[in-house]
N, C-alpha and C positions, 0 to 999 in steps of 0.2 A: 167307491173312491170319487171324490169331486173332480169335475173337469178342470184341467190345468188351464187357467186363464190369468196369467200374471199381469201385474200393473207395469206399464211402460214408464220407467223412471227417466228416460231420456227426453220426454216431453217437457216443454218450458214450465208448465204449471205443476208438474209432478214433484212430489217430495217423498223421499223414502221414510219409512217408519224409524229406521235406525241408520246412522252413517258410520262408515269406517273413519277412525280418527286420523285422517290425513287427506289433505286436499288433492293429492294426486290420484286417488281412487275415484273412478267414475261409476256411479250406480247405474245399472242397466235394467234389471227386472226384479220384481218382488212378488211373492205369493204367500198366502197364509198356509200353515201346516199344522198337523196334530201330533207330530212325533217328537220325542224327547231329544235332548242333546246327545244321549248315549246312542240312540238309533242313528242320529245324524252322523256321529263319528264312525259308527260301524259301516254305514252306507258309503261314506266318504273314503274309508280305507279300501272297501271293495272296489270302488270306481278307480282308485289310484292303482290297484293291482290289476284291474281289467279295463284298460282304456278302450278296448274293442267294443265295450257296451255303448260307447258314444261315437265311435267312428269305425266304419267297415273297412277303412284303409289300414287299420292296425291289427296286428296279431295279438299282442300282449304287452305287458311291461315286465322287464327283468328288474327286480328290486336289488339295487347295488348296496344300499345301506339303510338300516332301520334302527333308530335309537331305542326302540322297544327291545331291551336286552343289550343294547349298545354293541352290536356285533354286525359284521357284514353277512348278509343272508345269501349272497351268491358270489362266491369268490372266483368262479370260473369267468364271469364277465367283468368283475370289478377291477378297476384301476385304482381303487382307494383302499390301500392295505391297512389303514388305521385311522383312529379319530383325528389325529393331527391333519392328515390329508383331507379328511372330510371338512374340517373347519376351514382349511385353506380354500377348498372349492366354494364354500359358503361365502367367504370373504371376497373371493374373486368376482362372484356375481352379485355382490352387494347384499348378501343375506346375513343378517346378524344373528348371533346365537340366541340371544334372549329378547330381542326386540326387532324382529324382521320387518323391514320396510317401515320402520318408525311407527308401529302400532302401539302407542302408549297405553298402559293399563292391562295389557294382555300378557299372559305367561305361556311360553312354548310347552306344549304337552308331549309332542312327538315330532320327529323329523325323519323323512324318508327321502332317499334319492333313487329315482327310477330311470331306466332307459326304455323308451317306447320303441317297440320293434314294428316296422311297417310290414304289410303283407308282400309288397313288391319292392325290395331294396334297390332294384334297378331304376325305379322311378322316384322313390322317396327315401330319404336318409333317416336313420335313427336319431333321436334327440334325447338328451338327459334333462330331467327336471328335478328340482328340489320341491318337496311337498311338506308343508308344515301345518300342524294343528295347534291352534292357540285358544285359550279360554280366558274369559273375564267375568267376574261376578260382582255386580254393582251393589251399592248399599241398600237398594230397594228390592233386591232379590232378582234382578234381571241378569240372566245368564246369557252371555254372548260367546258363541263358538265360531271360529274362523278357520277355514281351510284354504291355504294359499298354494297355488301352483306357479313355480318360477322356472321358466326354461333357461337352460345354460347357453345363452347366446349373448352376443354383444350388440348386434344390430338387427333390425327387423328382417333384413335380407338373409340372415342366417337361419330363419325359421323354415321348416319344410311346409308343404302345402297343407297337410292335415292339421297343423297347429294354428290356432287363431293368431293374427298378426298383432299381438299385444305383448307387453313386457311381463305381465303376470295376470293371473286370474284369482279371484277370491270369492268363496262362498261364505255367506254370513247367516248363521242360524241364531235366532233369539228366542228366549223362553222365560216367561215370567213365573218365578216360583211363588207358591202360596205363602201366606204370612207365617205359618209355623216353620217353614223351611228357612226363614231368615234368622231363626234362633241359632245360638252357637252349638246346638246339639247336632253333630255331623251325621249320626245314624238316622235321625228323623228327617233331616234335610235330604239325604240320599234316597231314602225310601219315597218321600213325597215327590222327589224329582223324577223317579222312575214310574210311579204308579198313579199319580194324580192327573186326571185328564185336563189339559189346558191347551190353549191355542198358542201357536208361535208363528214365526215368519222365517222364510228363507229368501235370500236375495243373492244376486250375482253382480260382481263388480269387476271392472277392468282397470288395469293400470296401463295406459297407452305409452308407446314410444314418443319421445319428443318430436319426432318427424311426422307423426300421425296427427291429422287435424280433424276437428268436428265439422259437420255432423258425422255420426257413426255410420260406417258402410252397412249396407243391407246384409252382406255376408256375415259380418261380425255380430249383427243383431240376431240373425237366424241361428248362428252358432250358440249364442247366449241362451236363446230359447230352448234349443236342444239340450244343452248341458243342464240347465235348471230343471227342465221337464224330466230328465232321467233321474236326477237326484230326488225330485218330488215323488215320482212313481215308486221308486225303490223304498224310500222312507215310509210312505203311506202303506205300501204293501207289507213291509216288515211289521209296522205297527198293527196291522189288521190280521197278523198271524201267518203271513205267507212264509213257507219254508221251501228251499230249493229241493226239487225232486231229482234232477238229473245232475250227476257229478261226473265231470270229465277227469282225465289224467290220473286214474287210479293205479295204473300199472307202470306207465312211463311218464316222466316229467314232461310237462307241456313244451318247454323250450327246446328239448332235444328233438321231439317229433316235428315241431314247427320249423326248426332250423334245417333239419334233414329234408322236409317237404319243400322248403324254399329252394334248396340246392337242386333237388330233383326237378322241380318246376323249371328252374333256369336251364338245366341241361336237356330235358326231354320234352317239355310241353310244346314248344313250337314245332318240333319235328313231327310229333304225334298228331297235332291238330292239322298241320299242313298236309299230311299224308292220309287224312281220314277219308274213307270211302264208304262207310256205312250211311244209311239214311238218317240215323239218329244224330242229335246234336253232339259234336265232339267234345265241347268244353266240359259238360257234366261227366262224361265217362272218363275222359283223360284225367281231369283233376281229382276225381274220386279215386281212381286207381293209383295216382301218385300219392294221395293221402294214405291209402292202405299200404303202399310200398314203404312209405316213411315209417309208419307204425311197425311194420314187420322188421325192417332193418334195425330199428332201435330195440325191438323185442329180442331179436336174434343176438344182438350185442350182449344183452344181459344173460341170455341162455347159453350161448356158445363162445362168448368172448369177442372182444373187438378184434378187427383185422385190417390189414392193408392189402392192396393188390400187388401181385407179382408184376414185374416190368415186362409183360408180354409185348410182342411186336404188334399185335392186333388186339382190338377190343375183345375178341373172342377168347384170346389167351390170357386175359387179365382176370384170373380167378382169385377169389379171396384166399389168403394164406392160412386162415384158421384150419386146423386139423379136426376140429370138433363139429363143424357144420355138416349135417348128414344129407343135405340136399332137400329140395322141396318138390311137391307136386300140387298143381292147381287143378282140382277136380271141377269140371264145369267152368272152364276158363273163359268161355265166351269170346270176346274180341281179342283176347290174348295180350292186351296192353300191360297188365300186371306182370305176366311172365316176361315180356320183352324188357321191361324196366329192371326187374330183378336180375335177369341174365346180364344185361349191360352193366349193372352195378357189381357184377362179379360173383353172384350167388348161383351155383349150379342147380339146375332143376328143369322141370318140364311141366306142360299142362295139356289137358285134353278136353274135348267137348263132343257132344253128340253130333253137332253140325259144324262143318268148316265155315269160317267167317271170311268175308272179303278182306278184312283187315290183315289177315295172316299173310297175304301175298305182298303186302307193303313192307314187311319186316325184312331185315337182312336174312340171307339164306340160312346162316347158322342159327338164327333165332327161330325162323319158320320150321327148321328141322326138329325143334323141340316142342312143337305144337302138333298134337295128334287128334285125328277124328276117331273117337272110340265111344262105345256105349259101356257105361259102368253097370255091371250086374253083380251086386255084392255077393261074395262067396256064400254067406248063409242062405241066400235065396237060391243059388245054384245047387245047394245041397238038399233043398226041400224036395219032397216027392213031386209036388206039382210042377216044378221047373224041370226036374229030371225027365219027366214024361214029355215036357214041352221040348226039351233039347233032343230027346230021342226021336221025336217026330220030324226033326229037321227044321223046325220053325225058327230056331235061333239063327241058323244060317241065312234065313231070309232077311235078316236085318242088314245084310251087306248091301251097300248102295254103290252106284256106278262111280262115285268120286273116290272110292277106296281101291287101292290096287288089289288085284285078285288074290295075291298071296299074303296080304297084310292081315293081321288080326283085327277083328271088328269089335271085340268087346273085351273088357278088363274086369277082373274079379275083385278089385279093390284091395288086394294084398300088395303092399309095397315093401321095399327093402327096410329092414328094421331101423326105426328112428326117423324115417323120412318125414319132414314137416308137411302136414296136409293143410292146404288152404282151400276153404270153401266159401267163396264170395258170391252171395246171392245165387246159390247153386240150386235153389228150389227143391226138387225131388231128392237131391243128394244131401241136403242140409241135415235132416235127422239122422242120416247114416254116418255123418262125419265122425262123431265121437266113437261110434261102434267100430268103424273101420280103423280109426286111430288105435283103438285098443288092440285090435287083431295084429297090427304091425308095430306095437309098442312105440307109437309115435306121439309127438305133440301136434297140436292143431290150432287153427284159428277158423271159427265159423261165424259168418255174418249172415244171419237169416234174412229172408225177404218174404217169399210167398209160402203159404202153409200147405205142406203135403205130408201124408202119412208114409209109413214104411213100405207101402205098396205103390207109392208114387201118385196116389189120388189126392186131389185137393180136398181139404177138410178143415174144420175149425179145430185147431190144436187144443188138446187138453191143458190144464194147468193145475196148480195147487187148489184152485177154485173147485174142481170136480175130482180131486184125488188122482189126477193123471190117468184117468180111465180113457185111453186113446181110442181104440177101435171098438169099445163097448158103449160107453156113454156118448162120446163126442159125435160120431157119425149119426147115431140114431136120435140123439137129443138135439144137437145143433143143426146138422146138415139137413135132416128131414123137415125142419121147421123154418129154415131160412127161405124167404120169398124174395121176389124181385124188389120189394119195398124195404128189404133189409129188416124185416120183422122176424123175431126169433122167440122160441119158447123160453120163458124166463122164470118158471116156477121155482127152479132150484136156487134162485137168487135170494129168496125170502126166508126170514125166520118166522117162527110161530107167532111172535109178538108184533109183527110188522103190519098187521091188518090186511084187509083184502087188497090184492093187486091183480091185474090181469095176468093169466097164465101165459098168454102169448099176445104179441101185438107190437106196435112200434115203440122203440125205446123212449120216444118223446112222451108217451102216455104214462110212463112210470114216474114215481117220485124221485127226487134227486138222490135220496138215500139209497134207493134200489139201483139206480143207474150207476152210482159210485161203486157198487159191488161188482159191476161187470168188467172184467178185464178185456182190453182190446184184443182183436185177433192177433196183432203183432206181439203184444206182451204175452199172450197165451203161448204163441209159438216159441218165443225166446225162453219162457218158463219151462216148456216141455223139453226143449233141446238141453237146457241146463239139467233137467231131471235125468235125461238119458246120459248126459256126461257124468253125473255123479253115480249113476247106476253101474257104470263100467269102471268106477274107481278113480276118476279124476277129481282133483281139487278144482272146483269151478271158479274161474276168474272172469269178471265182466268188465268191459270198457266201452263207454259211449264214445265212439270214434268221431273225430271232427271231420265229417264228410258232408258234401252238398247233397244229402239224402236224409229222409226221415227214417229210413231203415238202416240205422247206424250202430246197432248193438253188436259188439264184438265179443264172442264167447271163446275164451282161451282155455285149453287144457294142456298144461306143460308139466304138471307134477301129479303123481299118483298119491293117494292117501295111504297111510300105513296099512300094510297087509295085502295090498294089491300089486305093488311094483314087482315083487318077487314071484308072482304066480306064473305057472307054466302056460305055454301057449294053448294047450288043450283046455285048461280051465277057462281061459279068456274066451276061447271059441264057444265053449258050452254056454257061458254066460250070455254072449251076444246072441246065440241061437235061441236061448230061452226068452230073451227080450223080444226078438223078432216074432216068435210064436205068440207070446203074450199080446203083442201089439197087433196081431192078426195080419202079418205081412204075407203077401201073395205074390210069388215069383212070376206066375203066368201073367197076372195083371201088370206087373212091372215091365215085362218084356213087350207086351202089347203097347204100353204107353211109350216105351223106348222107340218103337217103330215109328210112332207119330213124331217124335223128336227128330229122328233121322230125316223124315220127310219134310221137316220144317214147319210142323203144325203146332209145336209147343212154343212156350214163351222163351225168350232169350234175353240176356243182359250183356 
């Protein structure tokens, strides 16, 4: 992709290649492009629906009206119940139906009305915009496509900070059709329009408020550069074959989760950050847990029904009224922030971790009472002969540490009341056990993997479909035995017979790009393996790329059993889980040894 170096059209000697047909439009920047009008429209629509791609101050856009299909696409937010009201809004803000802002020769192709939602509504207000796509085809085959953004404001002072201080913004894309496309044959013209390589131009234009004077401010110029640069990068990328690999909001609509997150942040963020006593930076942990809480709350609404609080006299008494919610448990709860927020939002549950955290003492007593210091020793491990001998020798009792009361239980077998929703957020050693334990308790769960550990609690390179999920056979001997401090690994399994000679082990940089592309990352391998374990115990695997301030943001949800598994007896489930643990080479003695290290504070924590 060529470097984005647009021509500055605000200079006295500069002249745009193409003008908009009205003297009120001020050309700002122009750049050559190689993508077609159709790609330009696709990118423009994507940027209309996702203004956060241009501004970190914005969450999203709620589409209130889209003429594509002539129906309102979001009635929950819309105050525009029908086409007449839409046209009334367009007239109110000077937007004409067939000739917006007096662009003669252009025909309106599509009209959208969006509401841009800020990240912090306490600082910035939402604003609505009308966005229109127009097209003109000249007699010489010059195709002009214009996208106009018109804020619904009367004066410049009505604009929020994140919006440029202009009356409207226009993107102009021009494309010269080859001579055969100028014929009346529409099929040939459309084919050549999409498939013939030609150069075009994109430019950005402002329509200023009458009160704004030239020269243009530096902020407006920088904003124009950012807006046109984003359009150029996305257009060129799509033309070169880029396809989006990460898809958000597969389980819960974006606006629901973000609106809940905004409310949770307003209610809880300051309190949690002000009372933070850990050495780590509070903002990352607090906002990450608030994001997870928002997702869980919306997921639970879908699973167990929406609910309101009872009018309890204290926050502790304000429990959700739904009779279907079975309660939650956060295994490996770490700092306890997620448990605190969910409890305060009225969802009953508790959490535990191998080590007590300083943060627990900052919570209200009734919240702290639901945070326990416990070691989780999964029931299948305790039933194995190796751990039975270990327990008989009294070594399990040695896990007890001075911070736990003498008569308190120090370990938990991972069996919870039937249906208890299990949360596993960056729980490391507990991550692969999460779907197995959920199966034993007939529970739903959310697992957010982080670091890769096997069923014995040891760090390892998780298997994936890449090596047929051979966890404790291929993975430790093949990956772990060959990983060096320079991150070189044995890679012979990556090649096919026709791929030529490649080094059997060595640095990834020494391999061809084709060979490197076949290597799954450690994190994707871990997520792949946890999904495999999830399906192995009968769950329908659902995945969501959570909107977290973290690169480890894959949420794996198990809330429905596939046909044939849901009605199985507890004994059948237990036998299946035990079989998986044996197949994966789980070692109960090794698990407890590592648990002792966690109690002593030698393990990693989140």
